[in-house]
N, C-alpha and C positions, 0 to 999 in steps of 0.2 A: 503493499499498500504506500501510495505517496504520503510523505511524513506531513507536509503543509502544502495545500493547494492555494495559491494566491491567484484569483480571477479579478476581473475588473470590478465586480460588485459584492464578493464575499471571501472572508478567510474560513477554510474549514481545518479544524484542529483534530489530530487524531490522537488516540489513546495509545501512549508509548508501550503499554503491557497488554492490553487486549485487542488493539486495533480498532477500527471503527472510529465513527466521528463523535468526538466529545461536544464541539461547539460549531456553529456556524455563525460566523459576525458579519453583518453587513458592513461595506467599505464606504466612506464617503468620497463624493468626487471633489473637485478643487473647488466649485462654487460652494457646496454645502460645507466643506471644511473652512472656507475663509468665513463663512457665516457664522460658523462656531467660535471661531476666534472674536469676531464681533460682538457676539453675545457675551462672552467672557469678559471683554474689555468693558461692555456696559455695566457689566454686574460689578466689576472691580471698582469702577470710580465712585459708585457710592458705599461699597464696603470699606473701602480704605479710609473713609471718613469715621468709622467706628473706633472708640477707644481700645487700646490693647486689651483692656480685661475682657472686653465683649468677644474679641477675637480669640481668646484664650479660652473663653468659656465654649465657644464654638468647637475649637478643637478637643476640649474635653468631651463634647457631645459626641465628637466623631469617634474618639477612643472607645466610649460606652456602646455606641452603635455597633462597632466593628467587633467588639468582645462579645456582644450579644449573639453574632452570627459566626462565632469562632468556627464551629464544628463543620458547618456547610462551606465555608470558606478553605478549612483545611483540606476536606475531601475534594474540593475542586481543584486544588493546586496538585494534588495527588494524580488526579484524572488527567489533568492538562500536561503535567510534565514528568511525572513518575515518581516524584520524591515520596518516600515512605510515610505513611500518616503520621508518624510520632514525630518526624522531623518537620514535617507540613504544620502540625500543632505548636512545636516549638517557634516555628517561624512567625506564627501569628501572635503569640506572646511576645517575643522579642520585638516585632513591629510596635505593638503596643506600648513596650516599655521605652523604645526610643521615643516615640511621640510624647509620651508623659515627660520625658527628659527635656525634650525641646520646649515643652510649655513651661516648664520650670526654669530654663534658661532665657527665655525670651525677655523678661522684664529687664535684666542687666544687658542683655545683647543688643535691645532696641532703644534702650534709654538715651535720650539726648546726651551729649558729651557738653558741658557747660565749662566753658574757659574762665579763668579769672578775669573779672572786670576791672580794666584800668583805663586811665587817662580818658574816662568819658566815653569810653567803648564797651557794648555789650557783645559778647560773641558765644555762639555755640554751633554744634553740629548735630544734624538729624539724620536719621535712616530711612530715607524715603523709598517705598515700594517701587518696583520697576514696572509693574503693570500685569502683563499675562506671562506666566512662567510656562514653558513646554518643557514637559519632562518625557523624555524617552527612554522606557525602562526596558530592562533584560528579564529574561524568562527564568533564570537559575535561582534567584531569591525574588519572586514576583511580588512580595509585599515589602521586604526589607531594602531591595534596590530603589524605591521610588519615596518610601516614606519621609526619608530625611529633608528631600527637596518640597516634596508636597506640603509637610507640616510646617516646615519653617518660612516657605512662601506665603501660606495664609496667614500665620502669625504676624508676618511682616506687612500684610494687608494686599496680597497680590490675589489673582485670579490664576487657576492651573489648568491646563489641558494635559492628560496623560494619554500619550502615546506608547500603549504597551507592546510587548514583543508579540508578534502572531502567534507565538507557542502558547501564550498566557493571556489572551485579552480580556477575559472574565475578571481578572484582578483589577484592572481599570474599572469595570463596572462596580467593584466593591467598594473603591474609595469613593466614588461619584455618589453611589446610594447612602452610603454612611454618612457623609457630610450633609446630604439632604435630609436625612433623618434627623441629624443634629440640628437642622433649622438654617443651614447654609442658604443664602441666596441662590435661586435657580440659575445655573451655569456658571456658579463660581468655581466649581471642582468638576470637570467633566471629561469623559472618555473621548479621545480622537482616533476613530479607527480608520486608517487610512494606508495606502500603499506609499513606498519610498517617493515616488515622483510628488505625489500630493504633499506628503510632510515637507519635503525640499520646498515647496512654494509656500507653506505655512510658515517657515522659519524667516521668510523675507516679508512677511507682513509686520507694518509698523507698530503695532500694538504688542508683538512678542519683545519682551525686555529681557529674557533670560532663556537659554537652552541647556538643559541638562541631560547628557546622555550617558548611558552605560552599555558597553558592548565591545565588539572588537576594535582592535588597532586600525583595520582599515576603515569600519563604519565611522570611527572617530574622525579620521581624515576627511572623510566625505561631509560629515555634518559640520567640521569645522570649515571646509572649503565653502559649503553652500552657504553658510552664514556670511562668511568674510565678502563674499561676492556683492552683497547689497546692503549689509548692516554693520554696524559698529557696536554690537553688543556682547555681553560676556557669554562665554561657552564653557561649561563644565564638562570635562571628559573623564570618565572612570573607564579604562581600557583593560588590557590584558595583564596578566602576571605570570611570572614564573618563579613564585617564592621559594626561598631558600631557607634551611635550618642547618645551624651548626651545632653538634654534640661534642662539647669539650671534654678533655679527659677527667675533669672533676665532676661530671654530670651525673645525678640521678639516673641510672640506666633504665630502669623500670618505668619510672615516670616520663622519661623523653620518649622511650619507644611507645608507650601507651597513647600518649598525646600526639605524637607526630603521625602514627599511622591513622588515627582518626581525623587528624588535621588533612591528610592526603585522601582519605576515603569518604569523608562525610559528604552526603548529597551525591554520591558516586563521583567524587572528586570535581563536581560542576560549581566550581567557586572561583572567583577571579583571586582570592587569597589563599586558595588551597596550597598545601605543601606539596611542591613537585620536585624538589632538589633536596636530598639530605647529606650534608657532609659530616662524616664522623671521625673523631679522633681515632688513629690506627690502634691504640691500646683498647678501644671498646668496639672496633668495627666488627669482628666476627659475631660476638653475643648479640650486639644489636641486631645484625641482619637476620640471626637466626629467630630473635624474638619477633621481628618485623613480619616475617614470613608466616610464622605462626599465626599471628594475630589476623594477617590479610585472608589467611584461608578460613578464619572463623566467620565470615560475614555470610549472611543468609540472604541469597538473592531469590525473588519472588514478587508476589503480587504487593504493590505498593500500599493496598488499602487492608492487607493482612497484618495483624499486630505483631507477628514474629518475623517479618522482613525488616532487615537492616541495610538492605542495599536495593535501589528500584532500578529500573532500566534506563538507559540513557535517552535523554529528551528528544534529541535530534538524530534523525535517521543516518545521517552521514558519520556520526560519531564513532561508531564501532570500527569502520573501515579505517579511519584516520589513526585511531590509536593502536591498530594492529600494525600499520605501516611503521610508526613511530618505534614501536617495540622491536620489529623486524630489524629495522636499520640499527638500532642499539645492540641486538644480539650479533647482527654481522661485523660490527666494529669492535667486539669482544666483551659486550656486556652479558651478565649471567642472568638469564630470566627464571628466577627461582620459583615463581608461582604465577598463575593466569597467563596473560598475554594473547588472549583470544576472545573473540566473540561468543557468546552463549544463549541458549533460550533456556526457559524453566517451564516444563511441561508442554513444549513446543510453542512457547508465547514469549513475545517481549524481546527488545533490541538491548540486551545485557553485554557488558564486558566484564570479565572475570576480574576481580582486584589482582592488581599485578605489582610485583616488587622486582626490580632489575638491580642486581648489584654489580658493582665496578663498572658502572655506567660512565663511558668516556664523555669528557666535559664537552666535546665538539659535536656530539650527535644531537639530533633534533629533540629528543627525549629530555636533554638536559638544557636546551636552549629555546625552545618554542613551545608556547603553552599548549597543555595536553587537555586540559578541561575533562578530565575522566579519572577513574581509578587506577591511575597508575604512577608510581614513584621511583625515581633513580636515586641510588645510593652510592657513594663513592668515598673512599678514606682520604684523610688529609693528615699530614705530620705535624701542624701546629697552627696556631691562631692565624699568623700571618698568611698560610696558604689558604685557609678558610675563607679570610677577606677577600683574596685574590678571586677565589671560586665563585664567591656570592657576587661581586661586583661584575664578573665577566657574563653580562647579560644586558640585553636591551630593555629589560623591564626593571622597574624600581616600586614594587607596592610595599611588601613586607619582609622582613627577616626575623627569624627567632633565633635566640642564644640560649643554649642549654649548658648551664654552669652552676656550681654552688656559690660563686664569687661575684656579688654585684659590681665590683669594681672592674673585673674582667669584662662583663657584660657592657658596662659603660665604654671602655676603651675600644672594644670591637665595634659597639653600636655607632661610635662617633666616625667609624671609618667606612660603613657600607651605605650606599647610595639607594636608600629606600625611605618611603613616607613615613613607616612605623617599624620600630624596633620593639621586639618582645624579649623578655627574659623568661624562660620556663614556661611559656604558653604560646599558642599559635592559633591562627584562623578564628580570630575574634575581634569584633569592634566595639569600643567602649564609646557610648553615645556621647560621652563628655570630653571625649578626644577628637581632634579634627581628623578626618578621614581623607588623606591626600595621597598623590602619586609622584613619583619621580621617573624621569626618561619617558619611554614610550608606554607606561602605565597610565599616563594621564596628565591632566592639570586641573587646578582649582581645588575644592574644598566643599566638604559636606559634614555634617553633625557637628557637635560641640557649638561653642558661641560664635565661632568662625564660620559656621555653616549658614549663619544669616546675612553674611557680607555678600555673596553672589545674589542674593534675591532683594538686595537694596543697593540704593545709591546715596552717596554722601550729599547732604545740602549743606553748604556754610552760612551762617547768619551773622552779619557784621553790621551792629548798629552804632551809629554815633548819637550820644545823647546830648539833651540840652540845647 
C-alpha cells in the first residue's frame, strides 16, 4: 500500500501496522488557504488587545480541554504513526506539562523592560506580537513538536496556523478544537491542511509574522528560501540530528547502557535528538556493547495499541529500506552487526525494523554521519576524552550530546568543547521546558521553549519619551 497519497484535494493516511486508511483530510487550495490567513489575522487583531492574564487563562483552558480528551488523542497518534500507546499517552502528558511551564514563564518573559528614568526621559521596551504564526510540524512527536511555538505564540497575543505533517494531520485538529473549547476566538488557532506548493504561497502572505518549521535539512532549506524570496520575517528551523554520547572511563556502566539504549530506541528511534552514535572509553567498551545488545534484543515489536508492545512500526514507508542500506554499508566497511539490521513483520503485518546495534562502526560510514531516524545505533571505542570530542564534533549536525561520567568537572570541560545546542550529563533524549531548545550547524537555527522561546513570536518596540 502507498504510505501516503497526496492528491490535489485530499491527504490519505495509512495505518503503519494494519494498513488501510486511518484518515482522509481535505486540502485547501491557494485561495482558501489565503482566506484562512486573513481570518486568522482578523482574529489576532482583537485578541492582541486582551491583557496577558486573559491570554494565560485561555491557555489554561486549552490544557484542560486537551487533558479531557487525552485517551482518544493518544489512540489517534498510535494509529497515524505507529507509536506504542504507552508512549503516546506519555507524549500527551508531556505536551500538557510544557504548556503549563510556558504559561508560568509568560509574565516574566513578556513583561515590559523599564529602563531607569534619567534626564527627563522615560524609556521602556515592550514585546509585541508578530501577527500570525505559521507552525509547520513534524509527525514523530505530533504534539510535542508544535506545542512550544503554539502556546508561546498565543500567550504573546498572536494567531496560529498549524500545518501538520501529512502523516499526522489530525493532531492539528486537536490543537484547534481544544483552543475553541477553551473559548478562543474562532480562527485564532486553526489547522492549515495544504500541499507544499500552497504552503509556500502562504508563507509570503504579509500577515505571516513568523514561521516555525520542524523537519529535514532539505525541508528547512526550502522553507528558508521560500520565505527569504519575498519576506523579512524570522524563520525557526529544527532540523536533523546525529546526536552523540560519550561514556567515559569513570561512568556508571549499567546506568549508561540502560539510558542510552532507551535514548536510541524510544519511539523506534524516530526522534531528532535520539542517540545515534555512542563513543565508549576502551576500558568499558566490551561490557557496554554486550549489555547494549542484550537490551536491544529485549524490545517487543507489535501492535502499537497492545499494552505489551514496546516498539511500534516505522511511520514512513521508505524508512526500513533506508535503514537497511545504512547498516549494510557499515557492515561492508568493517562494522559488526550484532543484532537486528533488517526489516521485519509481526504476524505478517507492519513495516518494522529490528532494533539494531552495530559495534566498531567506522566513523566515515553513513551510519555514523547521516541521520538514521530509526532504531539503529552505532558504537565505537575511543582512547580518551580528546578523541571523544573530536568524534562528536565530526558531524554536520549539532543538536545535543550526552556525557556519562561521575565527575561534573569533566562534563563541564568536555561540554565546553562540543558544538551542540544542549549538553547533558548522565541523561539524554530529553527536553527541559525551562531550558532553551536550540541547534547548531545544520540541525537548525532559532530557539523554542523556556523564556527565550517567546522571542521569535514577538518583536521589540522601544518607547522613548521626553518629559516636561
